[in-house]
Backbone as ProteinMPNN parsed JSONL, in Angstrom:
{"seq_chain_A": "XXXXXXXXXXXXXXXXXXXXXXXXXXXXXXXXXXXXXXXXXXXXXXXXXXXXXXXXXXXXXXXXXXXXXXXXXXXXXXXXXXXXXXXXXXXXXXXXXXXXXXXXXXXXXX", "coords_chain_A": {"N_chain_A": [[5.689, -19.462, 112.09], [4.475, -21.607, 113.421], [6.754, -22.92, 114.532], [7.266, -21.047, 116.442], [5.135, -20.977, 118.155], [5.345, -23.808, 119.153], [7.752, -23.667, 120.397], [7.119, -21.866, 122.465], [4.949, -23.332, 123.806], [6.375, -25.54, 124.552], [7.998, -24.367, 126.528], [6.36, -23.228, 128.451], [4.991, -25.569, 129.1], [7.05, -27.098, 130.137], [7.694, -25.544, 132.334], [5.245, -25.754, 133.827], [5.058, -28.299, 134.678], [4.217, -30.849, 136.776], [6.149, -31.956, 139.535], [7.54, -34.249, 142.071], [8.592, -35.701, 145.096], [9.532, -38.19, 147.185], [10.004, -40.443, 150.159], [11.548, -43.652, 149.97], [9.641, -46.374, 149.455], [8.844, -49.098, 151.463], [10.294, -52.284, 150.851], [8.746, -55.34, 149.715], [9.146, -58.512, 151.464], [9.939, -60.537, 149.782], [11.259, -59.083, 147.814], [13.385, -57.844, 149.072], [16.103, -58.238, 148.997], [17.147, -57.108, 146.733], [18.849, -54.32, 145.351], [17.991, -50.983, 145.159], [15.023, -48.987, 144.197], [11.798, -49.672, 145.442], [9.008, -49.935, 143.546], [5.822, -49.384, 143.847], [3.703, -49.532, 141.78], [4.349, -51.093, 139.745], [5.049, -53.26, 141.209], [7.903, -54.122, 141.897], [11.496, -53.637, 141.941], [13.668, -50.831, 140.965], [16.588, -50.223, 139.646], [19.097, -47.928, 141.545], [19.301, -44.724, 140.356], [17.944, -45.191, 137.891], [15.041, -44.725, 135.744], [11.534, -44.978, 135.318], [8.664, -45.14, 133.032], [5.572, -44.744, 134.388], [3.063, -47.269, 134.718], [0.503, -46.758, 135.009], [-0.181, -44.205, 134.16], [0.662, -41.018, 132.655], [3.383, -40.284, 133.433], [6.666, -39.95, 134.98], [8.696, -41.941, 137.011], [11.651, -41.734, 139.098], [14.484, -43.159, 140.466], [16.306, -42.462, 143.234], [19.293, -42.39, 145.421], [18.57, -41.778, 147.976], [15.98, -40.661, 147.697], [12.673, -41.124, 145.986], [11.669, -39.658, 142.899], [9.484, -37.879, 140.825], [7.798, -36.787, 137.799], [5.293, -35.207, 136.011], [3.062, -34.449, 133.312], [2.851, -31.097, 131.96], [0.545, -28.212, 132.12], [-1.389, -27.744, 129.218], [-2.473, -25.53, 126.8], [-4.352, -23.654, 124.156], [-5.336, -20.593, 122.583], [-5.454, -20.364, 119.795], [-7.381, -20.578, 116.955], [-6.781, -22.185, 114.881], [-5.386, -24.426, 116.017], [-5.107, -27.066, 118.281], [-5.436, -29.116, 121.257], [-3.798, -32.311, 121.903], [-4.655, -35.568, 123.266], [-3.511, -37.491, 125.966], [-1.193, -40.085, 125.312], [-1.054, -43.156, 126.323], [0.413, -45.162, 125.315], [2.801, -44.597, 124.579], [6.191, -43.558, 125.869], [6.874, -41.467, 128.876], [8.263, -38.351, 128.128], [6.678, -38.27, 125.9], [4.096, -39.343, 125.767], [2.439, -37.185, 126.809], [-0.143, -34.498, 126.654], [-0.206, -32.555, 123.823], [0.265, -29.596, 121.598], [-1.239, -29.295, 118.593], [-1.361, -27.952, 115.279], [-3.254, -26.777, 112.399], [-1.887, -25.962, 109.322], [-1.514, -23.673, 106.886], [-0.117, -24.308, 103.838], [1.07, -22.28, 102.254], [3.349, -20.632, 100.383], [5.196, -17.887, 100.218]], "CA_chain_A": [[4.701, -19.111, 113.117], [4.344, -22.857, 113.961], [7.683, -23.229, 115.427], [7.166, -20.205, 117.631], [3.924, -21.703, 119.049], [5.834, -24.909, 119.676], [8.738, -23.294, 121.44], [6.42, -21.26, 123.673], [4.167, -24.321, 124.333], [7.326, -26.318, 125.255], [8.547, -23.416, 127.724], [5.031, -23.237, 129.311], [4.667, -26.87, 129.49], [7.994, -27.379, 130.919], [7.51, -24.716, 133.636], [4.212, -26.096, 134.509], [4.999, -29.792, 134.865], [4.304, -31.268, 138.234], [7.058, -32.704, 140.222], [7.242, -34.672, 143.51], [9.734, -36.324, 145.781], [9.066, -38.793, 148.436], [10.811, -41.49, 150.631], [11.412, -44.977, 149.467], [8.667, -47.344, 149.934], [9.505, -50.438, 151.924], [10.248, -53.468, 150.036], [8.374, -56.564, 150.378], [10.135, -59.405, 152.016], [10.59, -61.287, 148.683], [12.357, -58.222, 146.938], [14.205, -57.118, 150.053], [17.524, -58.518, 148.558], [17.412, -56.282, 145.411], [19.289, -52.9, 145.353], [17.288, -49.928, 144.249], [13.775, -48.491, 144.755], [10.716, -50.423, 145.196], [7.931, -49.083, 142.899], [4.407, -50.092, 143.93], [2.792, -49.428, 140.598], [4.967, -52.371, 139.063], [5.409, -54.446, 141.958], [9.179, -54.314, 141.442], [12.435, -52.785, 142.204], [14.296, -50.406, 139.771], [18.051, -49.715, 140.224], [19.433, -46.658, 141.577], [19.699, -43.853, 139.06], [17.132, -45.546, 136.859], [13.768, -44.08, 135.741], [10.52, -45.582, 134.368], [7.326, -44.353, 132.861], [4.364, -45.434, 135.068], [2.179, -47.935, 133.782], [-0.959, -46.306, 135.294], [-0.439, -42.57, 133.762], [1.811, -40.4, 131.947], [4.441, -39.681, 134.405], [8.055, -40.598, 135.145], [9.303, -42.314, 138.326], [12.978, -41.874, 139.116], [15.036, -43.653, 141.726], [17.697, -41.736, 143.891], [19.773, -43.085, 146.557], [17.719, -41.353, 149.24], [14.435, -40.295, 147.54], [12.056, -41.288, 144.709], [11.19, -38.364, 142.263], [8.481, -37.955, 139.653], [7.527, -35.757, 136.959], [4.094, -35.451, 135.063], [2.861, -33.38, 132.1], [2.478, -29.762, 132.344], [-0.659, -27.932, 131.569], [-1.179, -27.227, 127.769], [-3.71, -24.876, 126.198], [-4.077, -22.826, 123.182], [-6.426, -20.081, 122.083], [-5.301, -20.11, 118.357], [-8.528, -21.333, 116.377], [-6.213, -23.489, 113.985], [-4.584, -25.439, 116.886], [-5.792, -28.029, 119.371], [-4.63, -29.927, 122.451], [-3.952, -33.559, 121.855], [-4.979, -36.463, 124.341], [-2.545, -38.315, 126.436], [-1.202, -41.266, 124.568], [-0.378, -44.048, 127.27], [1.02, -46.21, 124.684], [4.133, -44.043, 124.424], [6.836, -43.295, 127.223], [6.991, -40.131, 129.379], [7.084, -37.285, 128.069], [5.981, -38.334, 124.472], [2.746, -39.485, 126.091], [1.926, -35.905, 127.196], [-0.802, -33.731, 125.665], [0.781, -31.459, 123.053], [-0.64, -28.651, 120.811], [-1.096, -29.598, 116.982], [-1.931, -26.953, 114.414], [-3.379, -26.931, 111.162], [-1.12, -24.749, 108.829], [-1.575, -23.406, 105.429], [1.189, -24.507, 103.15], [1.242, -21.234, 101.292], [4.71, -20.07, 100.316], [5.203, -16.418, 99.667]], "C_chain_A": [[4.529, -20.526, 113.925], [5.269, -23.149, 114.931], [7.749, -22.166, 116.596], [6.075, -20.541, 118.724], [4.524, -22.898, 119.669], [6.898, -24.587, 120.699], [7.99, -22.55, 122.638], [5.571, -22.29, 124.383], [5.213, -25.26, 125.221], [7.955, -25.5, 126.392], [7.59, -23.624, 128.743], [4.999, -24.589, 129.952], [5.642, -27.246, 130.55], [8.013, -26.683, 132.521], [6.214, -25.122, 134.46], [4.139, -27.528, 134.902], [5.107, -29.98, 136.365], [5.584, -32.147, 138.569], [6.852, -33.067, 141.478], [8.387, -35.436, 143.948], [9.193, -37.162, 146.931], [10.028, -39.958, 148.981], [10.604, -42.669, 149.791], [10.367, -45.804, 150.047], [9.371, -48.655, 150.537], [9.316, -51.66, 151.07], [9.573, -54.534, 150.595], [9.256, -57.464, 150.68], [10.801, -60.233, 150.803], [11.32, -60.373, 147.597], [13.307, -57.643, 147.913], [15.706, -57.229, 149.69], [18.027, -57.8, 147.463], [17.728, -54.801, 145.883], [18.386, -52.104, 144.547], [15.867, -49.501, 145.199], [12.654, -49.415, 144.406], [9.485, -49.431, 144.647], [6.616, -49.924, 143.022], [3.605, -50.352, 142.876], [3.227, -50.87, 139.834], [5.141, -53.468, 139.892], [6.929, -55.046, 142.01], [10.305, -53.329, 141.873], [13.201, -52.351, 140.908], [15.699, -50.06, 140.464], [18.247, -48.276, 140.493], [19.752, -45.944, 140.542], [18.755, -44.185, 138.087], [15.631, -44.822, 136.94], [12.763, -45.004, 134.743], [9.393, -44.717, 134.147], [6.343, -45.201, 133.69], [3.457, -45.98, 134.32], [0.415, -47.466, 133.802], [-1.288, -44.969, 134.782], [0.752, -42.149, 133.021], [2.727, -39.434, 132.891], [5.607, -40.541, 134.655], [8.325, -40.727, 136.692], [10.742, -42.439, 138.403], [13.581, -42.3, 140.623], [16.204, -43.194, 142.133], [18.074, -42.613, 144.994], [18.98, -43.029, 147.805], [16.344, -41.043, 149.087], [14.041, -40.876, 146.193], [11.63, -39.925, 144.137], [10.351, -38.531, 141.201], [8.237, -36.613, 138.935], [6.291, -36.068, 136.142], [3.955, -34.398, 134.116], [2.454, -32.098, 132.575], [1.144, -29.392, 131.654], [-0.563, -27.39, 130.176], [-2.511, -26.68, 127.281], [-3.344, -24.108, 125.068], [-5.43, -22.102, 122.923], [-6.452, -19.773, 120.425], [-6.457, -21.234, 117.74], [-7.999, -22.421, 115.438], [-5.597, -24.476, 114.875], [-5.519, -26.117, 117.894], [-4.889, -28.864, 120.197], [-5.05, -31.414, 122.048], [-4.284, -34.435, 123.138], [-3.577, -36.98, 124.718], [-2.53, -39.625, 125.642], [-0.368, -42.296, 125.573], [0.475, -45.058, 126.448], [2.533, -45.655, 124.367], [4.77, -43.771, 125.793], [6.803, -41.792, 127.558], [8.248, -39.542, 128.826], [6.418, -37.455, 126.744], [4.482, -38.673, 124.831], [2.046, -38.182, 126.557], [1.125, -35.401, 126.253], [0.124, -32.784, 125.006], [-0.301, -30.616, 122.245], [-0.225, -29.044, 119.291], [-1.861, -28.53, 116.408], [-2.197, -27.294, 113.045], [-2.744, -25.769, 110.426], [-1.23, -24.806, 107.538], [-0.22, -23.502, 104.913], [1.446, -23.491, 102.144], [2.573, -20.595, 101.437], [4.615, -18.705, 99.695], [6.609, -16.106, 99.183]], "O_chain_A": [[4.452, -20.439, 115.151], [4.922, -23.563, 116.037], [8.292, -22.486, 117.654], [6.204, -20.372, 119.937], [4.198, -23.055, 120.846], [6.928, -25.193, 121.77], [8.403, -22.751, 123.78], [5.455, -22.137, 125.599], [4.948, -25.649, 126.359], [8.481, -26.187, 127.268], [7.901, -24.139, 129.816], [4.982, -24.732, 131.174], [5.282, -27.64, 131.66], [8.292, -27.25, 133.578], [6.141, -24.844, 135.657], [3.117, -27.921, 135.464], [5.922, -29.391, 137.075], [5.939, -33.018, 137.775], [6.069, -32.396, 142.152], [9.172, -35.819, 143.082], [8.315, -36.639, 147.617], [10.847, -40.401, 148.175], [9.662, -42.75, 149.004], [10.315, -45.85, 151.276], [10.39, -49.129, 150.034], [8.205, -51.97, 150.641], [9.684, -54.772, 151.798], [10.347, -57.289, 150.139], [11.99, -60.554, 150.816], [11.894, -60.872, 146.629], [14.112, -56.85, 147.423], [16.485, -56.355, 150.069], [19.231, -57.823, 147.206], [16.999, -54.184, 146.659], [18.033, -52.445, 143.418], [15.683, -49.627, 146.41], [12.532, -49.89, 143.277], [9.111, -48.401, 145.208], [6.407, -50.962, 142.394], [2.82, -51.299, 142.921], [2.361, -51.63, 139.401], [5.37, -54.577, 139.41], [7.14, -56.251, 142.142], [9.96, -52.182, 142.157], [13.405, -53.117, 139.966], [15.832, -49.693, 141.632], [17.672, -47.435, 139.802], [20.51, -46.453, 139.716], [18.691, -43.309, 137.224], [15.141, -44.429, 137.998], [13.102, -45.577, 133.707], [9.128, -43.746, 134.855], [6.416, -46.424, 133.572], [2.992, -45.394, 133.343], [-0.507, -47.699, 133.021], [-2.433, -44.528, 134.877], [1.713, -42.89, 132.814], [2.728, -38.208, 133.0], [5.524, -41.764, 134.547], [8.197, -39.79, 137.48], [11.183, -43.352, 137.705], [13.188, -41.833, 141.692], [17.201, -43.463, 141.463], [17.313, -43.463, 145.455], [18.753, -43.989, 148.541], [15.55, -41.094, 150.026], [14.898, -41.11, 145.34], [11.238, -39.075, 144.936], [10.581, -39.555, 140.557], [8.46, -35.519, 139.454], [6.235, -37.167, 135.591], [4.75, -33.458, 134.141], [1.729, -32.015, 133.567], [0.665, -30.096, 130.765], [0.336, -26.582, 129.945], [-3.543, -27.346, 127.365], [-2.155, -23.843, 124.891], [-6.496, -22.713, 122.99], [-7.312, -19.074, 119.888], [-6.439, -22.442, 117.981], [-8.655, -23.439, 115.218], [-5.259, -25.509, 114.299], [-6.605, -25.637, 118.219], [-3.768, -29.233, 119.847], [-6.216, -31.772, 121.881], [-4.121, -33.808, 124.185], [-2.625, -36.921, 123.94], [-3.564, -40.212, 125.325], [0.862, -42.245, 125.604], [1.253, -45.772, 127.081], [3.358, -46.436, 123.892], [4.055, -43.739, 126.795], [6.716, -40.95, 126.663], [9.296, -40.162, 129.012], [5.506, -36.66, 126.516], [3.639, -38.198, 124.07], [0.826, -38.315, 126.655], [1.383, -35.644, 125.074], [1.098, -32.294, 125.577], [-1.5, -30.891, 122.235], [0.941, -29.084, 118.897], [-2.916, -28.17, 116.929], [-1.431, -28.074, 112.478], [-2.998, -24.632, 110.824], [-1.075, -25.879, 106.955], [0.724, -22.899, 105.424], [2.063, -23.847, 101.14], [2.906, -20.067, 102.498], [3.942, -18.516, 98.681], [6.866, -15.002, 98.703]]}, "name": "protein", "num_of_chains": 1, "seq": "XXXXXXXXXXXXXXXXXXXXXXXXXXXXXXXXXXXXXXXXXXXXXXXXXXXXXXXXXXXXXXXXXXXXXXXXXXXXXXXXXXXXXXXXXXXXXXXXXXXXXXXXXXXXXX"}
């Protein structure tokens, strides 16, 4: 039962995740010589093709050759009284930092 709940939550969470795209931000003069995307949140440049977990929230920023793209956590909810939604854990990288569904399970084997 728990594995079914997990799979449904994973599918729903993946489908509801917010994504975005934007143009590259202009690099400050001191970083203009570096190839890649300037990321304002870290005041640094990451290489084309690289991704980082944002330091100010639970989302990923990816550097493409023409655009920046990002992804954040999907909406997570449960109506099962034995389950609950966890908090974001900003000590972990994206997507492990996203809220999740945890369930109290009876360990009765029949």
